[in-house]
N, C-alpha and C positions, 0 to 999 in steps of 0.2 A: 848726197842721194841723187843729185842730178846726173852723176857720172854714168848711171845705168843706161842713159839714152844718148850719150855723146855721139855715137856713130850714126844715130838716126838724124839728129838735128843738123849734122854737117851736110846732109843731102837736101838742099832747099827744094828741089823739084818734088822729091818724095814727100816732104812735109806739106807742100801745097796740095798735092793730091790727097793725102791723108786728111787734111783739114776739110776739104770739100766733102769727102766721104763722111767725116765725123759730124758735120752740120746736118746732113741729111739723116744720118743715123739718130742723132739727138731728136730731130723732129719726129721721126718714125717711132722712137721709143717713148715719146712724151716728156722729154726733158725741156719743159716749156715755161715761159712766163708771158704774161700780158705785156703789151708794149707801153712805153712811156707816153706815147702820143694818144693811145686809147686804153688807159689803164682799167676802165670799167667794162671792157668788151672782151669776150673770149673768141670772137670770130676773126680777130686779127691778133696773131701771137708771133713770138719769136723764140728761138732756142735760148735757154738760160745759159749764163756764162759757165763754161767748164774748161778744164785743162785738156789739151789734145792728148796727152799721155798720162797714164796713172802715176801716182807717186810711189816710188820704190821705197818700201819700208823694211828695215832690218827685222827679221823674224823675232829676235829677242825683244826689241822695243814694242813691236805689235803685241806680243804675248804679255809684256809688262802692262801696257795700257789696258788690255782686255782684263787682266787679272785684278787690277786696282780699281776698276770702275764700281764694283759692288761696294768696296771700301768707301769710295767717295759718296755713294748713295747713302750709306749708313751715317757718314759724317754729316752730310747735309741735313738728314733727318734729325740727328742729335742736336745740331745747331738750332734748327727750327723749333725744337721742343724746349729749348733752354732760354727762358725769358731773361734771366739774370745776365747770361752771356751776351745776348743781343742788346740789352739795355746798356751794359758797360761798353761794349765794342762800338756801338753807334752813337754814343753820347756826344762825342765831339762833332760827328758828321751832321746830326740833325740840327745842330746849332747854326750851321752855315749852308746846308743844302735843303731847301724847302721841299723838294720832291721826296727825298728820303724821309723828311720829317712828317709829311702828310701820310705816307705809307705807314710810318710807325704809329701815328695817332690812330689810324684805323685798326692796326694790330692790337694796340692796348685797349681800344674800345670794345673790340670783339672778345678779348679775354675777360674784360670786366663784366660783360653781359653773360658770358658763358658760351662755350663752343656748342653749336647745334650739331656739328658733325665731327666724329673722331676718326674718320677714314680720310687719309690724305694720299694724293697721287703725285709722285715726283717724276718728271721726265727731264733728266739732267744730261747735258752734253759737255764733256771736257774738251777743251781746245789745247792742243799741244804743238810745240815746235821741237826740233832736234838741235841740241847744243853740240856742235862739232868741235872737238878738240884739235890742237895742233898736230896730234899724232894720227888724226883721221878717225878716231873713235867718236861715236855719237851717244848722247844721253837724252832721255826723254824729259822734257820740261813742260809742266802745265802752265799755260798762259792765263787761262781763266776757266771757270766753270759756269755754265749758263743754266739757270734754274727756272726761267720763264720764257715761253715762246721760242724754244730752241728749234730752228728751222732746218729745212733741206733733208729731213729724214725721208720724205717722199721721193724727191727727185734723185737722191743718191741711190735709191732702190733700183733706179733705171739706168744709172750712169755706167755701171760695170759692163753692161752689154755694149755700150758705145765704145768704151775703151778696149774691150775684147776684139771688136771688129777692126778698130784702128790698128791694133798690134798685128792682127793677121794680115791686113793690107800692107803693113810695113815689113812683113816677113818675120815677125817676132812671134811665131806660133808657140814656141815653148813658153815664153813669158806670158802669152795670153792664157795658156792652160793653168798658170799659177794664180790667176785672179780669183779671189775668194768670193763665194756666194755672199750676197749682202742685201738684206731686205728689211731695213729698219722700219719701213712703213707698217709692215705686219707686226713687228714688235711693239711699236707705239700703240697700234690699235688694240693689241692684246692687253696692254696696261689699262687703257681707257675702258675696254670691255669689262675687265675685272672690277674696276671702280664702279661701273654701271651695275654690275651684278651685285656687288656688296651694298649698293644703295637700296636694292630690294623692291623695285617696282618695275614690272614689265612694260607699263604704259609710259614711263618717264623717258625723256629724250636726253641725248648728249648735245650740249650747246657749244659750238665753236664761237668764241668771242673774237671777232675779226676786225680788221682795220677798215677805215672808211675807203681807202684806196687799196685794192687787193690784187696787186700785180703778181704776187707769188701764190695765187689761188690753186694752181695745179699741184704744188707741193702739198697743200692741205687736202686737196681732193684725193690724193693717193691714200692718206690715212682714213679720210671720210668713207671712201668706197670700201675699205676693209671692214669698217663697222657696219655699213649697209649689208655687206655679204654675210654678216653674223646676225642679221635681222634686228639691228639696233638703229633706231631712228635718230637722225642727225639734223639739227637746225643750225643755221648760221645767223648770228645776231651781232650788232655793234653796240657800243656803250649807249648810244642814243636810244636804241631799241629797248634796252634794259630799263633806261630811265622812263621811257614813255609807256612801256607795256609790262614792266616787271612788278611783282608784288610777292609778299610773304603771307602765308596763312598763320593760324595760331601756333602751329608746330614748326614754323619757320621753313616750311617747304616752299621752294622757289617756283613761281609760275611766270612765264614770259609769253605774252600773247595767248594766254589760256592753257599753255602746255607745261606740265610739271617737268622740271629740269633735274636730272640725276647727277650729271657731271658738267662742270664748266671748264672747258679746255681753252686756256688763254693763248691766243696768238696775237695779242695786243696788250697794251697796258704797261710797257716797260720803259717808256720815255715820257718826260713831263709834257711834251708838246701835245699829246693826245688828250690831256685832262683839262676840261673846263669845270665849272662848279657842278654842272649836271652829271658829267662823267665821274667826278669824285663821289657824288651821291650814289650813282649806279654801282661803283666799285664797293662802296660800303654795304649796299644791299646784297650784293653777291657774297661778300665775306661773312655777313651775318647769317646767311641762309644755311639750310640743311644740305644743300647740294655739295657733292665732293668737288673740291677745287683742284685744278692742275695748273699752277701750284696754288696753295693757299698763300696768304700774304706773308706769313712767317717764313715760308720757304723762299719767297722772292727776296726778302730781306737777308736770308742766309746766303744768297748768291751775290751780295754786294761786294765790291772790291775791298772795302774796309774790313769786312769779315774775312775775306781771303788773306789780307795782309796780317790780321791778328792770328789766323790759324798757323802762320809760319813761325810764330814766336815759340821758343823752346818751352816745352811743357804743356802747351795748349791742347795738342791732340790727345795727350795722355789723360787730361781732365775730361775731355769730351767723349773719349772712347775707352773708358776704364775696362780692363780685362781683355783688350784686343791689341796686344803689343805687336803682333805680326801685321795687322792692318795699319797701325801707326807707322811701322817701318816702311811698308809699301807706299803709303801716301807721301811720307816725307821724302822719299827717294825721287819723287817727281817735282818737288818744289824748286822754282827759281827764286832768286832773291826778291823779296817784297818789303818795301820800306815805307814808314809813315813820314808824312810831311807836316804833322801836327806841330804847333808851336811848342818849343821846349828844347832841351838839350839834344834829344835823339833826332828830332826833325831838323834842327839847325845843322847837326853834324852831317846828316844825309844830304841836305840841300847843298852844303859846301862841297861835299864829295862829288855830287852830280854836276855842279857848275865847273869844277876843276877837270872832270873827265866825262863830258856829256855823252860820248859815243858808247859808254857802257850801260846806259840807262834808257828806259822808255817811260814816259809820263802818261799814265792812264787816268781818265776821268772816272768819276763815280757813276758810271752809266752802263746800260746794256745796249745791244743793237749796234755793235761796231765801236763802242767806246774803249 
């Protein structure tokens, strides 16, 4: 795919000029992050990392990824609603991974108490790479699917304008005209707004559950501002705020600092380092509540690497999506090889194969956020 820009990158002077233009364009467009030196301040910012040139994607692969996304959304929902599948799939993981085990305990506790809310909001992001064959053909391969706190929908809404300007500066006006419109911030906000509407209270707020250190705040603000433009009130709270200010009434309506919460939009909570005992208690409070969760804890578990590995087994998709053979075919066409390292014949065989030919494999941890 890099071949599309080979003539450009050979001209070092043109690349330097375009890079200077791109940095200013990113700052003008709001492709921003807080700095590592002052991560709590928005009066000192820098541009977020971005590629100088857009990625050239074959139309067929783009259309394939676009077409299969709804199938993946249905699959994630089916997994999250299937207690038996989650129990069986994660049985070995929760024995050795305390973080997944703690999430699973909350999941089972909430089910035993009875769900207070039957509306669920999923914002899922599939990450892909191209598998390029020796003959030059490319195939779409899913690396992972993110079901919690999937980021950069806001900043990518503004990046296309930067790339369009860079291409024009480099004399690639025809290529610039082919850049597709892209506004995921609006789409994310529409999903959250629908969940807020289904909750059924005009006075209730949307709560962004955010990190202690919020360097990527502008990405979130893009979505937040879309909600404000629809007259939906947004508050930003951390786990500690929920622990100190949160409560449930007799109907399990969630109140934080006196405000009823209709939707909890998680931009935090996907790595074990953020959880102390108070934060685990706050997470349980949120999951027990009547607020719509994005995602609920079952959907977070559905996004684990162990579940993804199990989905690649023959026959699994057919069991989870009965009556949807075309969706099964589209999903399976994107799968890369995913293998278990559990102790036993299968795990031993894969381990030996990987040791013998390590360049063919990537070892991924049972984590989100770059894992």
